[in-house]
C-alpha positions, 0 to 999 in steps of 0.5 A: 259923370258931370264936369263943368265946361273947361275955361269957365270959372266954377260957381255954385248956383241953384239953377242948372242946365245939363248939356248932352252931346256937344263938343268943348267949344260949343259947351263953352259958348253955351256956358258963357251965355247961360252964366250971364243969367246966373245959370250953371251949365254941366256937361253930362258924359259917360254911361250914367247920362240916362240914369242922371236925366231920369233921377237928378233934377235939372232946370233945363236940358240942352240936347241934339235932336236925333235918333241917338238921343231920343231915348234920353229925351224920353227918359227925362220927360217921363221922369218926376225929376225932369218932366217939366225941365225946359228942353233946348234942342240942337237941330239943323233947322227948327222945322226938324224939331217938329217930329220931336214936338211930343216931348215939348221942345221949348227952343232950338239952337241951330247946329251951325251956331255952335260950329266954328266960327260960333254965332254967339249972338244967335245963341245968346238971343235964345237964352235971353228969351227963355232964361226966365222960364229956366230960372222959374221967374214964372209969374212974369213970364206968360209966354211959353216957348214951345215948338209944335206944328200948327195948321191954319185956315186963312179964308179959302187957303191953308198953310202949315207953320210952327209955333215959337211961343204960346200964351193964354191969349195967343201964339206966335208962329214962323214960316207962315205965308204973307198975311195981313193984320186983322186976318181971321185964322182957324188954327189947329195944333197939339199941345205936349200933353196930347190935347188937340186945340182948334181955335179961332184967332186973328193976326195981330202983327206980321214980321217979314224978316222970318215970316213971323206972325202973331195971332190973338185967340178970339176971346169969344171962342171958349176952346182957347181955355184948353191952352190956358189950362195947359199953361197954368199946369205947365207953369204950376201956378197956384 
């Protein structure tokens, strides 16, 4: 059974987001944020959720990341209808999403943002950053939001962080140690397809607020083409 979120005016749109496992307050907040970009939110409930996620097409799915929903995510990702749907995980922390990275989790809504008092700006920031991917404005959206663990070698040291976005030319990571612009990195990470990437990169920007780092792939490293091929397939470029 699917119902529109209470308190939100009904409006027919072509782009739909399925919301699973949230209460009315959180659902209403999500609906308000997505509606700013002409995206309709449907709350899925009842015994038919798994069947609907497997058979009915949604452009995106918002779902808690825990053991109780793992089968639902698996059902959606293995279906022809939703294998390319954008998946927003609800999690206590983005690091928690790493163990679900095989499903290609695109972005995270932190659980605390959806509790009273809700953090509308934090939720809206995530929606704003990803709405072009949801609405299939793909040719203008060259950075794919995806969360996966990345291991990095920086000189004689090493660290583990997780990606925020990946493009054909590089990626952004967070939870990184103090790095400097121009520093050379050796990166290892796994794409949602299971392809393991080992590539050279250099730091192109550093953001202290969240230990964020941007890294540009070495143009001379042919191993970066694995990422390019995955992005072209993911976005279904002609």
